[in-house]
N, CA, C and O atoms as CSV, one atom per row, in Angstrom:
chain,resi,resn,atom,element,x,y,z
A,1,UNK,N,N,0.854,-1.158,0.000
A,1,UNK,CA,C,0.000,0.000,0.000
A,1,UNK,C,C,0.906,1.228,0.000
A,1,UNK,O,O,1.894,1.296,0.731
A,2,UNK,N,N,0.541,2.197,-0.840
A,2,UNK,CA,C,1.323,3.427,-0.948
A,2,UNK,C,C,0.445,4.628,-0.612
A,2,UNK,O,O,-0.782,4.560,-0.684
A,3,UNK,N,N,1.104,5.736,-0.239
A,3,UNK,CA,C,0.347,6.966,-0.013
A,3,UNK,C,C,0.156,7.683,-1.343
A,3,UNK,O,O,0.541,7.157,-2.388
A,4,UNK,N,N,-0.428,8.865,-1.319
A,4,UNK,CA,C,-0.727,9.567,-2.570
A,4,UNK,C,C,0.516,10.102,-3.264
A,4,UNK,O,O,0.435,10.559,-4.404
A,5,UNK,N,N,1.673,10.053,-2.595
A,5,UNK,CA,C,2.929,10.435,-3.233
A,5,UNK,C,C,3.671,9.227,-3.786
A,5,UNK,O,O,4.709,9.378,-4.431
A,6,UNK,N,N,3.152,8.039,-3.541
A,6,UNK,CA,C,3.771,6.830,-4.046
A,6,UNK,C,C,4.762,6.193,-3.098
A,6,UNK,O,O,5.458,5.256,-3.487
A,7,UNK,N,N,4.850,6.667,-1.867
A,7,UNK,CA,C,5.764,6.086,-0.888
A,7,UNK,C,C,5.067,4.929,-0.177
A,7,UNK,O,O,3.888,5.015,0.167
A,8,UNK,N,N,5.806,3.854,0.036
A,8,UNK,CA,C,5.228,2.646,0.613
A,8,UNK,C,C,4.856,2.885,2.073
A,8,UNK,O,O,5.695,3.283,2.881
A,9,UNK,N,N,3.600,2.639,2.398
A,9,UNK,CA,C,3.143,2.684,3.787
A,9,UNK,C,C,3.346,1.329,4.446
A,9,UNK,O,O,3.847,1.241,5.568
A,10,UNK,N,N,2.959,0.293,3.751
A,10,UNK,CA,C,3.146,-1.061,4.245
A,10,UNK,C,C,3.143,-2.018,3.052
A,10,UNK,O,O,2.570,-1.723,2.003
A,11,UNK,N,N,3.784,-3.150,3.232
A,11,UNK,CA,C,3.867,-4.140,2.157
A,11,UNK,C,C,3.537,-5.516,2.727
A,11,UNK,O,O,3.811,-5.812,3.890
A,12,UNK,N,N,2.955,-6.326,1.896
A,12,UNK,CA,C,2.660,-7.703,2.265
A,12,UNK,C,C,2.949,-8.572,1.053
A,12,UNK,O,O,2.334,-8.409,-0.001
A,13,UNK,N,N,3.881,-9.489,1.208
A,13,UNK,CA,C,4.204,-10.438,0.142
A,13,UNK,C,C,3.581,-11.767,0.554
A,13,UNK,O,O,3.866,-12.291,1.631
A,14,UNK,N,N,2.730,-12.304,-0.312
A,14,UNK,CA,C,2.048,-13.556,0.006
A,14,UNK,C,C,2.205,-14.519,-1.164
A,14,UNK,O,O,2.575,-14.101,-2.262
A,15,UNK,N,N,1.927,-15.807,-0.944
A,15,UNK,CA,C,2.039,-16.791,-2.023
A,15,UNK,C,C,1.097,-16.472,-3.180
A,15,UNK,O,O,0.105,-15.765,-3.007
A,16,UNK,N,N,1.410,-16.989,-4.340
A,16,UNK,CA,C,0.628,-16.706,-5.543
A,16,UNK,C,C,-0.754,-17.348,-5.512
A,16,UNK,O,O,-1.624,-16.959,-6.291
A,17,UNK,N,N,-0.977,-18.317,-4.635
A,17,UNK,CA,C,-2.294,-18.959,-4.593
A,17,UNK,C,C,-3.316,-18.173,-3.770
A,17,UNK,O,O,-4.437,-18.643,-3.573
A,18,UNK,N,N,-2.950,-16.994,-3.290
A,18,UNK,CA,C,-3.885,-16.111,-2.588
A,18,UNK,C,C,-4.273,-14.991,-3.540
A,18,UNK,O,O,-3.405,-14.298,-4.072
A,19,UNK,N,N,-5.577,-14.810,-3.760
A,19,UNK,CA,C,-6.038,-13.735,-4.640
A,19,UNK,C,C,-5.716,-12.380,-4.026
A,19,UNK,O,O,-5.612,-12.249,-2.807
A,20,UNK,N,N,-5.560,-11.380,-4.878
A,20,UNK,CA,C,-5.234,-10.039,-4.397
A,20,UNK,C,C,-6.297,-9.488,-3.455
A,20,UNK,O,O,-5.970,-8.792,-2.494
A,21,UNK,N,N,-7.562,-9.792,-3.719
A,21,UNK,CA,C,-8.629,-9.317,-2.819
A,21,UNK,C,C,-8.462,-9.887,-1.417
A,21,UNK,O,O,-8.662,-9.183,-0.428
A,22,UNK,N,N,-8.095,-11.165,-1.333
A,22,UNK,CA,C,-7.869,-11.786,-0.026
A,22,UNK,C,C,-6.586,-11.256,0.606
A,22,UNK,O,O,-6.515,-11.076,1.822
A,23,UNK,N,N,-5.585,-11.010,-0.214
A,23,UNK,CA,C,-4.349,-10.412,0.284
A,23,UNK,C,C,-4.577,-9.013,0.828
A,23,UNK,O,O,-3.923,-8.601,1.786
A,24,UNK,N,N,-5.505,-8.282,0.220
A,24,UNK,CA,C,-5.835,-6.936,0.711
A,24,UNK,C,C,-6.407,-7.013,2.119
A,24,UNK,O,O,-6.102,-6.167,2.959
A,25,UNK,N,N,-7.225,-8.007,2.380
A,25,UNK,CA,C,-7.776,-8.167,3.731
A,25,UNK,C,C,-6.661,-8.433,4.739
A,25,UNK,O,O,-6.656,-7.870,5.834
A,26,UNK,N,N,-5.717,-9.295,4.362
A,26,UNK,CA,C,-4.588,-9.579,5.251
A,26,UNK,C,C,-3.772,-8.317,5.516
A,26,UNK,O,O,-3.357,-8.062,6.647
A,27,UNK,N,N,-3.549,-7.535,4.472
A,27,UNK,CA,C,-2.772,-6.302,4.598
A,27,UNK,C,C,-3.471,-5.302,5.510
A,27,UNK,O,O,-2.834,-4.691,6.368
A,28,UNK,N,N,-4.760,-5.136,5.332
A,28,UNK,CA,C,-5.514,-4.170,6.133
A,28,UNK,C,C,-5.570,-4.607,7.592
A,28,UNK,O,O,-5.430,-3.776,8.489
A,29,UNK,N,N,-5.769,-5.881,7.838
A,29,UNK,CA,C,-5.760,-6.379,9.219
A,29,UNK,C,C,-4.416,-6.084,9.880
A,29,UNK,O,O,-4.356,-5.743,11.061
A,30,UNK,N,N,-3.344,-6.220,9.108
A,30,UNK,CA,C,-1.993,-5.994,9.615
A,30,UNK,C,C,-1.748,-4.521,9.937
A,30,UNK,O,O,-1.010,-4.214,10.874
A,31,UNK,N,N,-2.351,-3.607,9.181
A,31,UNK,CA,C,-1.996,-2.196,9.319
A,31,UNK,C,C,-3.043,-1.316,9.971
A,31,UNK,O,O,-2.790,-0.126,10.158
A,32,UNK,N,N,-4.201,-1.836,10.324
A,32,UNK,CA,C,-5.250,-0.962,10.850
A,32,UNK,C,C,-4.856,-0.296,12.167
A,32,UNK,O,O,-5.346,0.794,12.463
A,33,UNK,N,N,-4.002,-0.903,12.950
A,33,UNK,CA,C,-3.556,-0.282,14.204
A,33,UNK,C,C,-2.411,0.700,13.980
A,33,UNK,O,O,-2.240,1.636,14.761
A,34,UNK,N,N,-1.629,0.500,12.929
A,34,UNK,CA,C,-0.479,1.380,12.698
A,34,UNK,C,C,-0.855,2.674,11.996
A,34,UNK,O,O,-0.109,3.651,12.077
A,35,UNK,N,N,-1.987,2.708,11.311
A,35,UNK,CA,C,-2.436,3.917,10.617
A,35,UNK,C,C,-3.867,4.256,11.042
A,35,UNK,O,O,-4.787,4.154,10.231
A,36,UNK,N,N,-4.066,4.656,12.293
A,36,UNK,CA,C,-5.432,4.872,12.780
A,36,UNK,C,C,-6.140,6.066,12.142
A,36,UNK,O,O,-7.369,6.132,12.174
A,37,UNK,N,N,-5.394,7.011,11.565
A,37,UNK,CA,C,-6.023,8.198,10.983
A,37,UNK,C,C,-6.401,8.012,9.517
A,37,UNK,O,O,-7.021,8.894,8.922
A,38,UNK,N,N,-6.042,6.900,8.941
A,38,UNK,CA,C,-6.378,6.636,7.547
A,38,UNK,C,C,-7.892,6.518,7.408
A,38,UNK,O,O,-8.541,5.863,8.223
A,39,UNK,N,N,-8.453,7.143,6.388
A,39,UNK,CA,C,-9.900,7.122,6.205
A,39,UNK,C,C,-10.337,6.612,4.840
A,39,UNK,O,O,-11.405,6.012,4.716
A,40,UNK,N,N,-9.519,6.845,3.807
A,40,UNK,CA,C,-9.916,6.474,2.453
A,40,UNK,C,C,-8.781,5.722,1.774
A,40,UNK,O,O,-7.617,6.112,1.866
A,41,UNK,N,N,-9.134,4.647,1.097
A,41,UNK,CA,C,-8.185,3.849,0.326
A,41,UNK,C,C,-8.710,3.791,-1.100
A,41,UNK,O,O,-9.891,3.518,-1.317
A,42,UNK,N,N,-7.840,4.046,-2.074
A,42,UNK,CA,C,-8.208,3.954,-3.485
A,42,UNK,C,C,-7.707,2.620,-4.028
A,42,UNK,O,O,-6.609,2.175,-3.694
A,43,UNK,N,N,-8.520,1.990,-4.865
A,43,UNK,CA,C,-8.140,0.711,-5.464
A,43,UNK,C,C,-8.704,0.636,-6.872
A,43,UNK,O,O,-9.624,1.374,-7.223
A,44,UNK,N,N,-8.140,-0.272,-7.684
A,44,UNK,CA,C,-8.672,-0.422,-9.039
A,44,UNK,C,C,-9.850,-1.392,-9.033
A,44,UNK,O,O,-10.219,-1.934,-7.990
A,45,UNK,N,N,-10.428,-1.601,-10.197
A,45,UNK,CA,C,-11.652,-2.381,-10.324
A,45,UNK,C,C,-11.551,-3.816,-9.850
A,45,UNK,O,O,-12.577,-4.428,-9.551
A,46,UNK,N,N,-10.363,-4.372,-9.771
A,46,UNK,CA,C,-10.192,-5.740,-9.302
A,46,UNK,C,C,-10.567,-5.935,-7.844
A,46,UNK,O,O,-10.758,-7.065,-7.394
A,47,UNK,N,N,-10.672,-4.851,-7.114
A,47,UNK,CA,C,-10.998,-4.927,-5.696
A,47,UNK,C,C,-12.452,-4.574,-5.401
A,47,UNK,O,O,-12.826,-4.424,-4.238
A,48,UNK,N,N,-13.267,-4.441,-6.428
A,48,UNK,CA,C,-14.682,-4.088,-6.236
A,48,UNK,C,C,-15.444,-5.281,-5.664
A,48,UNK,O,O,-14.914,-6.389,-5.581
A,49,UNK,N,N,-16.672,-5.042,-5.279
A,49,UNK,CA,C,-17.524,-6.119,-4.786
A,49,UNK,C,C,-17.628,-6.122,-3.278
A,49,UNK,O,O,-17.746,-5.069,-2.651
A,50,UNK,N,N,-17.582,-7.312,-2.697
A,50,UNK,CA,C,-17.777,-7.467,-1.260
A,50,UNK,C,C,-16.667,-6.832,-0.437
A,50,UNK,O,O,-16.867,-6.534,0.740
A,51,UNK,N,N,-15.508,-6.620,-1.033
A,51,UNK,CA,C,-14.390,-6.028,-0.301
A,51,UNK,C,C,-14.715,-4.614,0.162
A,51,UNK,O,O,-14.247,-4.189,1.219
A,52,UNK,N,N,-15.506,-3.882,-0.610
A,52,UNK,CA,C,-15.890,-2.515,-0.236
A,52,UNK,C,C,-16.663,-2.541,1.080
A,52,UNK,O,O,-16.378,-1.758,1.986
A,53,UNK,N,N,-17.638,-3.437,1.184
A,53,UNK,CA,C,-18.412,-3.569,2.423
A,53,UNK,C,C,-17.536,-4.062,3.572
A,53,UNK,O,O,-17.660,-3.587,4.701
A,54,UNK,N,N,-16.655,-5.011,3.282
A,54,UNK,CA,C,-15.761,-5.536,4.313
A,54,UNK,C,C,-14.889,-4.429,4.887
A,54,UNK,O,O,-14.680,-4.370,6.098
A,55,UNK,N,N,-14.376,-3.550,4.027
A,55,UNK,CA,C,-13.550,-2.429,4.496
A,55,UNK,C,C,-14.310,-1.605,5.521
A,55,UNK,O,O,-13.794,-1.309,6.599
A,56,UNK,N,N,-15.526,-1.240,5.184
A,56,UNK,CA,C,-16.293,-0.381,6.087
A,56,UNK,C,C,-16.650,-1.125,7.379
A,56,UNK,O,O,-16.535,-0.566,8.470
A,57,UNK,N,N,-17.077,-2.373,7.255
A,57,UNK,CA,C,-17.496,-3.130,8.434
A,57,UNK,C,C,-16.342,-3.427,9.385
A,57,UNK,O,O,-16.533,-3.395,10.600
A,58,UNK,N,N,-15.158,-3.713,8.869
A,58,UNK,CA,C,-14.065,-4.148,9.737
A,58,UNK,C,C,-13.179,-3.012,10.230
A,58,UNK,O,O,-12.727,-3.053,11.375
A,59,UNK,N,N,-12.913,-1.997,9.406
A,59,UNK,CA,C,-11.984,-0.938,9.835
A,59,UNK,C,C,-12.556,0.469,9.734
A,59,UNK,O,O,-11.892,1.433,10.115
A,60,UNK,N,N,-13.788,0.602,9.220
A,60,UNK,CA,C,-14.434,1.916,9.064
A,60,UNK,C,C,-13.652,2.836,8.128
A,60,UNK,O,O,-13.574,4.044,8.353
A,61,UNK,N,N,-13.080,2.257,7.085
A,61,UNK,CA,C,-12.402,3.031,6.047
A,61,UNK,C,C,-13.247,2.963,4.782
A,61,UNK,O,O,-13.923,1.966,4.532
A,62,UNK,N,N,-13.205,4.014,3.997
A,62,UNK,CA,C,-13.867,4.013,2.694
A,62,UNK,C,C,-12.924,3.400,1.672
A,62,UNK,O,O,-11.750,3.764,1.607
A,63,UNK,N,N,-13.428,2.484,0.885
A,63,UNK,CA,C,-12.666,1.926,-0.229
A,63,UNK,C,C,-13.277,2.487,-1.498
A,63,UNK,O,O,-14.380,2.101,-1.886
A,64,UNK,N,N,-12.566,3.393,-2.142
A,64,UNK,CA,C,-13.055,4.002,-3.376
A,64,UNK,C,C,-12.421,3.287,-4.561
A,64,UNK,O,O,-11.198,3.208,-4.677
A,65,UNK,N,N,-13.268,2.773,-5.431
A,65,UNK,CA,C,-12.808,2.051,-6.611
A,65,UNK,C,C,-12.640,3.043,-7.755
A,65,UNK,O,O,-13.579,3.755,-8.112
A,66,UNK,N,N,-11.437,3.086,-8.327
A,66,UNK,CA,C,-11.165,3.941,-9.485
A,66,UNK,C,C,-11.616,3.168,-10.714
A,66,UNK,O,O,-11.027,2.144,-11.060
A,67,UNK,N,N,-12.659,3.658,-11.373
A,67,UNK,CA,C,-13.275,2.919,-12.479
A,67,UNK,C,C,-12.895,3.508,-13.829
A,67,UNK,O,O,-12.593,4.694,-13.957
A,68,UNK,N,N,-12.922,2.640,-14.823
A,68,UNK,CA,C,-12.712,3.072,-16.208
A,68,UNK,C,C,-13.991,3.726,-16.729
A,68,UNK,O,O,-15.097,3.397,-16.300
A,69,UNK,N,N,-13.814,4.649,-17.655
A,69,UNK,CA,C,-14.975,5.242,-18.312
A,69,UNK,C,C,-15.338,4.385,-19.520
A,69,UNK,O,O,-14.614,3.448,-19.857
A,70,UNK,N,N,-16.434,4.695,-20.161
A,70,UNK,CA,C,-16.893,3.924,-21.317
A,70,UNK,C,C,-16.111,4.262,-22.586
A,70,UNK,O,O,-16.329,3.636,-23.623
A,71,UNK,N,N,-15.215,5.227,-22.524
A,71,UNK,CA,C,-14.439,5.633,-23.688
A,71,UNK,C,C,-13.537,4.490,-24.151
A,71,UNK,O,O,-12.874,3.842,-23.341
A,72,UNK,N,N,-13.520,4.254,-25.458
A,72,UNK,CA,C,-12.682,3.195,-26.015
A,72,UNK,C,C,-11.234,3.663,-26.095
A,72,UNK,O,O,-10.961,4.862,-26.156
A,73,UNK,N,N,-10.312,2.708,-26.093
A,73,UNK,CA,C,-8.904,3.030,-26.238
A,73,UNK,C,C,-8.221,3.268,-24.901
A,73,UNK,O,O,-8.807,3.083,-23.835
A,74,UNK,N,N,-6.956,3.688,-24.991
A,74,UNK,CA,C,-6.158,3.921,-23.789
A,74,UNK,C,C,-6.680,5.122,-23.016
A,74,UNK,O,O,-7.038,6.148,-23.595
A,75,UNK,N,N,-6.716,4.976,-21.722
A,75,UNK,CA,C,-7.102,6.094,-20.866
A,75,UNK,C,C,-6.318,6.014,-19.564
A,75,UNK,O,O,-6.155,4.938,-18.989
A,76,UNK,N,N,-5.848,7.134,-19.119
A,76,UNK,CA,C,-5.106,7.202,-17.872
A,76,UNK,C,C,-6.104,7.325,-16.728
A,76,UNK,O,O,-6.854,8.297,-16.644
A,77,UNK,N,N,-6.104,6.329,-15.851
A,77,UNK,CA,C,-7.037,6.351,-14.729
A,77,UNK,C,C,-6.492,7.244,-13.625
A,77,UNK,O,O,-5.297,7.208,-13.330
A,78,UNK,N,N,-7.357,8.046,-13.015
A,78,UNK,CA,C,-6.881,8.896,-11.927
A,78,UNK,C,C,-6.371,8.053,-10.756
A,78,UNK,O,O,-6.987,7.050,-10.393
A,79,UNK,N,N,-5.274,8.452,-10.182
A,79,UNK,CA,C,-4.638,7.824,-9.024
A,79,UNK,C,C,-4.032,6.451,-9.322
A,79,UNK,O,O,-3.256,5.943,-8.513
A,80,UNK,N,N,-4.361,5.847,-10.442
A,80,UNK,CA,C,-3.838,4.526,-10.780
A,80,UNK,C,C,-2.343,4.577,-11.077
A,80,UNK,O,O,-1.631,3.610,-10.808
A,81,UNK,N,N,-1.863,5.671,-11.618
A,81,UNK,CA,C,-0.460,5.812,-11.990
A,81,UNK,C,C,0.449,5.876,-10.767
A,81,UNK,O,O,1.648,5.621,-10.882
A,82,UNK,N,N,-0.095,6.211,-9.602
A,82,UNK,CA,C,0.733,6.352,-8.400
A,82,UNK,C,C,1.389,5.023,-8.048
A,82,UNK,O,O,2.585,4.980,-7.759
A,83,UNK,N,N,0.623,3.948,-8.070
A,83,UNK,CA,C,1.171,2.631,-7.752
A,83,UNK,C,C,2.146,2.190,-8.842
A,83,UNK,O,O,3.190,1.609,-8.546
A,84,UNK,N,N,1.806,2.465,-10.098
A,84,UNK,CA,C,2.712,2.124,-11.197
A,84,UNK,C,C,4.048,2.821,-11.072
A,84,UNK,O,O,5.089,2.229,-11.360
A,85,UNK,N,N,4.031,4.075,-10.643
A,85,UNK,CA,C,5.278,4.820,-10.453
A,85,UNK,C,C,6.103,4.199,-9.328
A,85,UNK,O,O,7.328,4.124,-9.427
A,86,UNK,N,N,5.444,3.757,-8.266
A,86,UNK,CA,C,6.162,3.117,-7.162
A,86,UNK,C,C,6.826,1.830,-7.632
A,86,UNK,O,O,7.977,1.564,-7.283
A,87,UNK,N,N,6.111,1.028,-8.422
A,87,UNK,CA,C,6.716,-0.188,-8.969
A,87,UNK,C,C,7.911,0.154,-9.861
A,87,UNK,O,O,8.912,-0.562,-9.855
A,88,UNK,N,N,7.812,1.230,-10.616
A,88,UNK,CA,C,8.936,1.653,-11.458
A,88,UNK,C,C,10.140,2.023,-10.599
A,88,UNK,O,O,11.270,1.659,-10.924
A,89,UNK,N,N,9.907,2.734,-9.522
A,89,UNK,CA,C,11.012,3.079,-8.616
A,89,UNK,C,C,11.647,1.825,-8.039
A,89,UNK,O,O,12.872,1.706,-8.005
A,90,UNK,N,N,10.819,0.884,-7.584
A,90,UNK,CA,C,11.346,-0.333,-6.975
A,90,UNK,C,C,12.067,-1.217,-7.985
A,90,UNK,O,O,13.020,-1.911,-7.632
A,91,UNK,N,N,11.622,-1.197,-9.230
A,91,UNK,CA,C,12.255,-2.052,-10.239
A,91,UNK,C,C,13.659,-1.580,-10.600
A,91,UNK,O,O,14.396,-2.306,-11.266
A,92,UNK,N,N,14.039,-0.386,-10.177
A,92,UNK,CA,C,15.403,0.090,-10.414
A,92,UNK,C,C,16.417,-0.647,-9.544
A,92,UNK,O,O,17.615,-0.617,-9.825
A,93,UNK,N,N,15.949,-1.299,-8.503
A,93,UNK,CA,C,16.830,-2.038,-7.614
A,93,UNK,C,C,16.899,-3.483,-8.084
A,93,UNK,O,O,15.875,-4.152,-8.220
A,94,UNK,N,N,18.106,-3.954,-8.328
A,94,UNK,CA,C,18.319,-5.272,-8.915
A,94,UNK,C,C,17.681,-6.385,-8.080
A,94,UNK,O,O,17.236,-7.397,-8.620
A,95,UNK,N,N,17.640,-6.195,-6.801
A,95,UNK,CA,C,17.104,-7.216,-5.901
A,95,UNK,C,C,15.632,-7.511,-6.192
A,95,UNK,O,O,15.134,-8.588,-5.863
A,96,UNK,N,N,14.939,-6.552,-6.808
A,96,UNK,CA,C,13.516,-6.743,-7.108
A,96,UNK,C,C,13.278,-7.238,-8.537
A,96,UNK,O,O,12.131,-7.442,-8.934
A,97,UNK,N,N,14.343,-7.431,-9.308
A,97,UNK,CA,C,14.164,-7.849,-10.697
A,97,UNK,C,C,13.689,-9.301,-10.802
A,97,UNK,O,O,13.013,-9.672,-11.762
A,98,UNK,N,N,14.041,-10.098,-9.831
A,98,UNK,CA,C,13.597,-11.494,-9.759
A,98,UNK,C,C,13.291,-11.822,-8.306
A,98,UNK,O,O,13.594,-11.050,-7.396
A,99,UNK,N,N,12.689,-12.972,-8.116
A,99,UNK,CA,C,12.393,-13.397,-6.754
A,99,UNK,C,C,13.584,-14.192,-6.229
A,99,UNK,O,O,13.620,-15.418,-6.335
A,100,UNK,N,N,14.552,-13.482,-5.664
A,100,UNK,CA,C,15.750,-14.121,-5.128
A,100,UNK,C,C,15.520,-14.699,-3.733
A,100,UNK,O,O,16.282,-15.556,-3.285
A,101,UNK,N,N,14.502,-14.248,-3.062
A,101,UNK,CA,C,14.306,-14.590,-1.655
A,101,UNK,C,C,13.552,-15.909,-1.505
A,101,UNK,O,O,12.710,-16.255,-2.334
A,102,UNK,N,N,13.868,-16.637,-0.439
A,102,UNK,CA,C,13.148,-17.867,-0.143
A,102,UNK,C,C,11.924,-17.606,0.721
A,102,UNK,O,O,10.927,-18.320,0.620
A,103,UNK,N,N,11.996,-16.591,1.565
A,103,UNK,CA,C,10.894,-16.291,2.475
A,103,UNK,C,C,10.181,-15.011,2.063
A,103,UNK,O,O,10.835,-14.038,1.690
A,104,UNK,N,N,8.852,-14.993,2.122
A,104,UNK,CA,C,8.116,-13.763,1.803
A,104,UNK,C,C,8.502,-12.594,2.712
A,104,UNK,O,O,8.493,-11.440,2.283
A,105,UNK,N,N,8.839,-12.896,3.962
A,105,UNK,CA,C,9.227,-11.840,4.899
A,105,UNK,C,C,10.493,-11.126,4.441
A,105,UNK,O,O,10.638,-9.921,4.644
A,106,UNK,N,N,11.404,-11.865,3.825
A,106,UNK,CA,C,12.631,-11.254,3.314
A,106,UNK,C,C,12.313,-10.336,2.142
A,106,UNK,O,O,12.898,-9.260,2.019
A,107,UNK,N,N,11.395,-10.750,1.285
A,107,UNK,CA,C,10.978,-9.891,0.171
A,107,UNK,C,C,10.353,-8.601,0.684
A,107,UNK,O,O,10.628,-7.524,0.155
A,108,UNK,N,N,9.515,-8.704,1.708
A,108,UNK,CA,C,8.920,-7.505,2.308
A,108,UNK,C,C,10.000,-6.590,2.862
A,108,UNK,O,O,9.965,-5.378,2.651
A,109,UNK,N,N,10.956,-7.171,3.567
A,109,UNK,CA,C,12.036,-6.369,4.149
A,109,UNK,C,C,12.822,-5.645,3.065
A,109,UNK,O,O,13.217,-4.494,3.254
A,110,UNK,N,N,13.055,-6.299,1.939
A,110,UNK,CA,C,13.809,-5.664,0.856
A,110,UNK,C,C,13.018,-4.516,0.230
A,110,UNK,O,O,13.614,-3.541,-0.226
A,111,UNK,N,N,11.698,-4.613,0.201
A,111,UNK,CA,C,10.873,-3.493,-0.279
A,111,UNK,C,C,11.071,-2.295,0.636
A,111,UNK,O,O,11.251,-1.171,0.167
A,112,UNK,N,N,11.038,-2.537,1.942
A,112,UNK,CA,C,11.231,-1.440,2.894
A,112,UNK,C,C,12.636,-0.844,2.783
A,112,UNK,O,O,12.797,0.376,2.820
A,113,UNK,N,N,13.642,-1.693,2.650
A,113,UNK,CA,C,15.021,-1.203,2.517
A,113,UNK,C,C,15.156,-0.336,1.270
A,113,UNK,O,O,15.785,0.721,1.316
A,114,UNK,N,N,14.576,-0.770,0.170
A,114,UNK,CA,C,14.646,0.006,-1.075
A,114,UNK,C,C,13.947,1.352,-0.928
A,114,UNK,O,O,14.456,2.367,-1.405
A,115,UNK,N,N,12.796,1.373,-0.280
A,115,UNK,CA,C,12.075,2.638,-0.101
A,115,UNK,C,C,12.806,3.564,0.860
A,115,UNK,O,O,12.809,4.779,0.665
A,116,UNK,N,N,13.426,3.006,1.893
A,116,UNK,CA,C,14.221,3.832,2.804
A,116,UNK,C,C,15.365,4.479,2.045
A,116,UNK,O,O,15.628,5.671,2.203
A,117,UNK,N,N,16.041,3.699,1.226
A,117,UNK,CA,C,17.155,4.240,0.434
A,117,UNK,C,C,16.661,5.338,-0.510
A,117,UNK,O,O,17.298,6.384,-0.639
A,118,UNK,N,N,15.546,5.102,-1.158
A,118,UNK,CA,C,14.982,6.086,-2.080
A,118,UNK,C,C,14.627,7.386,-1.353
A,118,UNK,O,O,14.937,8.474,-1.836
A,119,UNK,N,N,13.986,7.271,-0.205
A,119,UNK,CA,C,13.589,8.471,0.543
A,119,UNK,C,C,14.802,9.219,1.086
A,119,UNK,O,O,14.811,10.449,1.095
A,120,UNK,N,N,15.823,8.497,1.539
A,120,UNK,CA,C,17.035,9.159,2.032
A,120,UNK,C,C,17.756,9.905,0.917
A,120,UNK,O,O,18.246,11.014,1.124
A,121,UNK,N,N,17.820,9.298,-0.264
A,121,UNK,CA,C,18.454,9.982,-1.400
A,121,UNK,C,C,17.707,11.259,-1.742
A,121,UNK,O,O,18.328,12.283,-2.030
A,122,UNK,N,N,16.395,11.210,-1.714
A,122,UNK,CA,C,15.603,12.408,-2.027
A,122,UNK,C,C,15.760,13.473,-0.953
A,122,UNK,O,O,15.859,14.660,-1.265
A,123,UNK,N,N,15.782,13.062,0.304
A,123,UNK,CA,C,15.958,14.033,1.390
A,123,UNK,C,C,17.335,14.683,1.290
A,123,UNK,O,O,17.475,15.878,1.550
A,124,UNK,N,N,18.340,13.913,0.919
A,124,UNK,CA,C,19.688,14.456,0.763
A,124,UNK,C,C,19.784,15.445,-0.377
A,124,UNK,O,O,20.502,16.439,-0.270
A,125,UNK,N,N,19.076,15.195,-1.468
A,125,UNK,CA,C,19.084,16.118,-2.608
A,125,UNK,C,C,18.449,17.443,-2.237
A,125,UNK,O,O,18.950,18.497,-2.627
A,126,UNK,N,N,17.371,17.410,-1.502
A,126,UNK,CA,C,16.704,18.652,-1.096
A,126,UNK,C,C,17.597,19.469,-0.175
A,126,UNK,O,O,17.671,20.691,-0.299
A,127,UNK,N,N,18.274,18.797,0.747
A,127,UNK,CA,C,19.121,19.498,1.698
A,127,UNK,C,C,20.321,20.125,1.000
A,127,UNK,O,O,20.743,21.223,1.361
A,128,UNK,N,N,20.869,19.442,0.015
A,128,UNK,CA,C,22.046,19.943,-0.694
A,128,UNK,C,C,21.730,21.204,-1.485
A,128,UNK,O,O,22.609,22.048,-1.658
A,129,UNK,N,N,20.510,21.356,-1.969
A,129,UNK,CA,C,20.136,22.532,-2.753
A,129,UNK,C,C,20.004,23.777,-1.889
A,129,UNK,O,O,20.173,24.888,-2.391
A,130,UNK,N,N,19.713,23.624,-0.626
A,130,UNK,CA,C,19.463,24.779,0.257
A,130,UNK,C,C,20.710,25.570,0.563
A,130,UNK,O,O,20.648,26.562,1.289
């Protein structure tokens, strides 16, 4: 899960036999105590359906589904590019190019390490300009 700037708030790596909708429930259960002020989560159409009701019933957060319009052809969905940009940032790190890790927890840790490095580099650039 990322914030509106594309920075990772929390990550959950799970086996491929778990659907993303079910993985979202695991992720939210894991983070509902760490982000008590969170109120709205944006998701793409794959998360529509019963998950919207589950979000409200279990954590009192709004799950807003970013939907496609009826227009044919390519269209840039609002807020959808934020997650894509985060994946692009993470893919710059060789460790994420393949699944080198044996444990999902190690993969999660490497996501956090990569984001920490990215944020520190950006903070250093801002400070150097001043």
